[in-house]
N, C-alpha and C positions, 0 to 999 in steps of 0.2 A: 564463600565463592562468589565470583562475579558471573552473572548470567548474561549471555550475549546471543544475539541472533543475527546472522548475515544473510544477504541475498545470494542465491545461486546464480547460474548463468541466465542472462537475459534472453528471451525469445522476442523477436520483433524486428522492425525495419531499421535501416539506416545506421548512422554512426553514433547514435546516442549511447552514452556510457555513464558509468558511475556506480555508486554504492549507497545503500541506506543501511545503517547499522543501528540495531536496537540493543540496549543494555540496561540491566537492573543491578544495583549494588547489593540489594537484598531481595529475596523472594517476596512477591506481593508488594514491593515498593514501587515508586514511580519509575517509568521507563524513559530513558534518554533516547531520543531519536536523532541520529546524526545523518543529515541528508547531504550528499555530494553527487549531484547530477550534472553532467556536461553534454554539450552538443545537442541540446534540446531543440535548437533551431526555431524557437518560438512556436512550436507545434503542440507542446504538452499542455494539458489541462489539469484535471483532477488526478489524484493518486490515492489508492485504497488497498487495504488488505481484503482479499476475497476468501470465501469460506473454504474452498478446496485447493490443494496444490495443483500446479501445472502437470499435465500428463504428456511428457515428450512422446512423440510418435503418433499421437492422436491426429486424426484428420483435421479437426478444428480444436486445438488445445486451449484456445482462449474463449471458446463459446460458453455461454451461461450454463449449459448443460454440464460442462466439464469443470468449471471453477466456481460456478454459482454466483450469487450476489455478494455484496459487501458483508464482511464479518460483523455480525450484530447479535452477539449471544444474549444480550439483555432485552432484545426486541424493542429497541428505541423507535418511536414513531418519527420517521424522518420529516414528516410534514411539520413537526414542532421545532426542527432545527433552524437556527438563524442562517443568514448568508455565510458562505465560507469565510473563515478567519475572523469572524466578529463575535462569536459566542465563547463560552467556556467549554472545556473538553467533555464535560458530562452532558452537553446538549447535542451530541452527534453520535452516530454509530461508533462502536469501539474501533473498527477498522478504517474509519473515514479520516485519514491523515490530512487531506486537503481541506476538508470541512473544518477541522479543528484549528489548523494553522495557516491556511490560505492556499490558493490555487497556484499552479505553475504557469498560467496563461501569460504570454508576452515575455517569457524568460528564455534566454539562451542557456543559462546555467542556474543552479540553485545550490548554495552552500548555507546550511542552517543547522542549528541544534535546538531541539524542542524537548520539553518535559511533559510526559503524559501519565498522570497517576492512575488512569483507568486501563491502559493497555498493559497486558500481562504476557510474560515469557514463560511462566510456569502455571500449572493448575489447569482446570477444565476450560478456562477462557483464554488459554494461551494462543498467541498468533503463530507460534512455531509450527512448521509443517504446512502452512497455508500458502497462498500466493499473494504477490503484490503486483498490482497493475497500475501502470502510468497510462492514462487515457489521453487521446488527442484532445485538443481544446474544443473541437466541434463535437465531441462525444461519439466519435465514429464507431466505438466498440458496439454501440447499439444498432448498427446497421445489420441487415439480414445476414451478411457474410460471417460476422462474428469470428473473424480469424485474427491471428497475431499480426497480420500486416497492418492492422489498425491500432494496435496497442503494444506497449512493452510489458512483458510479464515475466516473473521469475518466482522460484520457490524460496520460502524463508526457512533457513536451516539453523539449528541450534548449535552453539558452541559454549561450553562451560569452562571457566578458568578457575 
């Protein structure tokens, strides 16, 4: 079977749209990450898988209390990570897509395909059921409001073929 994970509905501001598809040809094999994001309007920065899924209906669904930090099941020390897009995938948190492959800063759209041997769609370190957040370039999610008006966020859903 081919294991796939697709993003659910986006929560967040504006007209930004697109999809990020994750797939594995075999369980525990490398994950293909197919990024297709449009209308970013040069505002996007980093994008990451977060620990918990989005909670629709929550007063602050994008707060750290609701989705927590970046998915990092192996407890990688982020102070050891090189600048985004300059290291190998094993030098970043499992969920740090922009660290591994580069930021979205200065882009209106992003069309790319990446291979990540560390990101899993099955097993205890699976990203399925978690959330994916596209942060603004200025890191606004870290502001005290911590609401979706500062980030795009969605749930990662599993699809098996």
